[in-house]
N, C-alpha and C positions, 0 to 999 in steps of 0.2 A: 505493500499498498503507501503510492508514494506520499509528500508532507503535508503537504495541502489535505488531504484525504484525513486522514490522521489528525489535522486538525480540525479539519470540518466537523469528523466524527465526534470527536471531543467535544465543541461546544454544542453541537448538536443534541448529543446524549442529557448536556448539561439541560438545555431548553426540556426535554424528554421530562427529566427528574422534575423541573419546576411545574410542567404539566398534568407531571401522575399528582404531585403534591398538591395541588387545587383539584384536582377533580375531587380524592380523595375528602379534603378540607370543605369544601363547597358543598359537596352532598349529605355529609355528617351535618354541616350547617346548616343545611335546607330543612332537614328530618327532625334539630332539634331545637337550639334556641333562637334560630332566623325562620320559623316557620312559617311566620307571618307573611313573607315572601317566597316559600316555597317552591312553589310553580317556578319561580323566573331565576331562583339560584340554581334550580336541578338544568334550566335552559342553558344558564351560563356554565354548567359542570360539562353539556353535551357540545359545549364550544370548544371547551380542552380537552376533550377526548378527540376531537377531529384534526386538533391541533397534534395530539400526542399520537395520530395515523399518520398524519402529513407527514411527521419529523419521524416517523420510526421507519416507516419506507423510503424517507432520503438518506436515512441511517444504513441500511440495508443496498442500497443503490449505490452507496460509497462502499462500499466491503465490509463493513463494521454490522456489531449486533447491538439492537435497542437495551439498554437501561431500563430495566421495570425494577429495579430498586423499590421496594414498599415503603414510602415514607413516613417519615414521623410524624404526628397526628399533633397538631396545635390545639392545644385545649380552649373555648371561650365559654365562659359563664354568663354571657350575658349579649342580648340580639349586637348591642353599643359596641362591644368589646369583640364580638365575630368582625362587625363591620369595619371599626378598625383594622380588622387585622388586614382584610377582601382590600380596603383602600392602599393601604402601605405593600400588600402582595401586589396587587395591580403597579403600581408606580417601581415596583422593583425588575416585574417582568417586562415592561416597556424597557425599562432603563439597558437592561440584560441584552433582549432581543434587537435593539441598537447599538448598541457595543459588537455583537454579533455581526449585525448587517453592515461595519467599520472595519472587521475583521475579515470576513470571508468575501472571494473577489470571484465566486462565481454566480451571475445573475441568475439562473433559476432560483437559486438556492437565498438571492436577497429576496428575489418577488416572492417566496414561499413565506420569509420572517416576514416582509412587510403586509402581506397580508396577514398573516399573525397580530401583527402590532394592532390594526384595526378593529381588530374584535377587544383587543387589552385596555384598547382606549375605550372603548363602549363600555366595559364592564367597571372598568374606574368610575366613567361617567352616572352608573346606574347605583352602582354603591353609594357614593356622594351624595344624591341622593336619598337613597335610603335611609341612611343614614341620616339624614337630615329632617326625615319625617319619623322616623325610628318611635313605637310607641309599646314594643313587644316586653317582654318579659321573660325568665328562661323557664323553657316547658319541664313539666314533669314534676313527680316527684323526687328530690332531692336525698330521700332518705327512703330509699323501698324498704319496703319491708319483705320477710325470708321469701315468702312464697313469689314475691314480685322480682327477689333476688335469682331465684333458681331458674324460674322461666328467662330471665336473661341471660343467662349460660346457657341453656342452651340453644337459645336464638343466637347467642353470639357467635354459637360453632357452628351454625348454619352459615351467619353470614359471612365467615372466615371461607370454609368451602366455597362459596358460589365465589367470593372474592379472589379468589385461589384459579377456580373453573374459567375466567373473566382473564387474568393476564396468562393462563396456559394456551387459549383460545386466539388472542391477539399475537402472541408470537410466534404462533403455528402461521397465523394470515401474515405475517410481519416476512418470515422466513420462509417458510415450503408454497407461499400463495403470493410470492411476490411478483408486482407490476413495473413493468421499464417503465410505463409515466408515473412519473413520480409527483404525489402533489392531487390539489382538486382534478374531479374528473367530471364527467356531465351529472351522476349520481350526486357528487359535491355540492355542484350546480344545482339541481335539481330542489336540492335541502335549501339551501342559500333561497331559493325563488319562492318555495312555499315558507318559510319562516316570515320574510318578507310580503306575504300576500296575509298572513294570520296576524302579523304587526299592524297592518295597517285596516284587516276586519275587525281586530278587537279597536281602534280607534274609533271606527263607524258604530260599534255596537254602544261604545260606550258614552255617545251622543244619541243614542235613542234611535240607530239607521242599521237595520235588517240588511250584512252585507251581498251586495246583488251576483255572488257570483254564476245563478243557476242565470238569471235573468241577462248578464254579460255575452253567455256565451250564444244563448237563443234569438237575442234580440243583433247583435252586432256580428253572426258568423264567423266568431273568433276560430283561427287555426293553430292546432297546439306545434305545428312544423312550419310555423312561418313569421314566429317570434323576430324583433329589430331591436338586439340590444344597446344600440345607438340610441333608436328613439324611442327607447324607455327612459335612458339615463335624461334623454333632453327632455319630456315631462316631468319627471321628479325635480330635475331642477325649477321649471317652470312652475310647477306647483310651490316649491320652498321661496322661490320669488312673490308670488304672490302669500305665500302665510307670514314671511317677513315681518310685515306692518299690520298685517291683520287678525294673524291667528299664531302669534308664537308659539303659543303651547304646544303645539304640533311640529317646531322646531326638529327636536333630538330626535323623533320619527322619522325625517326627510333628511335628518342628517345621517344618520345610521345605515338608513338605505342606499344614500345617494353614495357614500364611501364603500361599501360592496358594488354597486354596479359600476363605479369610477371606474375600479381596482381592473373590471372583467372590461370594463370596455377597451382599458389603456393599455391591456395586452392582446387585441383583435388582431392587430398585425404581425404576431412573433409567428413562428416558425409551427408552433405546438398550438394557434391560440386563445383563448383567452388564460386557460390554465396556468397553472405553475410548472408544468415537467414536459418531459422529461429531465435529467440533468444534462450535463454535458455526455458528449458523444465518448470521452474516453472515460466517462467512469462505468458505461453501460455494461450489462452481463456481470458484474460485481457483486458478489452475495446474491443474484437474482439470476433467473433467466431468460 
């Protein structure tokens, strides 16, 4: 393995460990002290899972092995404590990714890290907003009785078994079923678009309007094979310009989606389209088929 690949693998494995730590922390937090925002925090954890997948396939493409070492759980006794930890974790993650982007010269890996930073900055924004609004208290009995403790021991064993199974299947996916095309694929893109649809639909529902998905397809003859990314991005920008002075409350939603769409559209001229992979030709075949 060349020097560049050794350095890149080491840096990307640092990023994998950071994402793994975030996944475990955010899921635990969503189920316990920050349950008030549980679904939203679980969504952030799923973002981190995608980051871990992209980074792990990149490491395998470089001829390395993804580091899936189990992270040390950070304790949080209140939602405020948890959110403060989250904000600092996102600040640290953004800084680490930006440092790694400055060190790594491979443009494809830089694109991947830049895409991840978009999400991390959005996570930072969300956690900051939730901290400002937080009203929650620690959830659950802090001193469970003997019966509860006995049940907890049994369930904790099952959690451990499931967690080990997750890591095993992930490693098999990264190593045995590694794809040459590293990074975001069409499935990832569809996931992003579905998230965007959900965010906009939730905003509509929030103001009392039923999202018109069926009416859109029936009334406007939309064809799923004729999506225009440039037109989609321009429409979001036009709505953002309209909302700037009239409805600033929806600007975070629009900015969040525009950041994704702008990233995808900016790579349309690349040889491999809007995605972040594959890596440079000299890395192909390393650690994969």
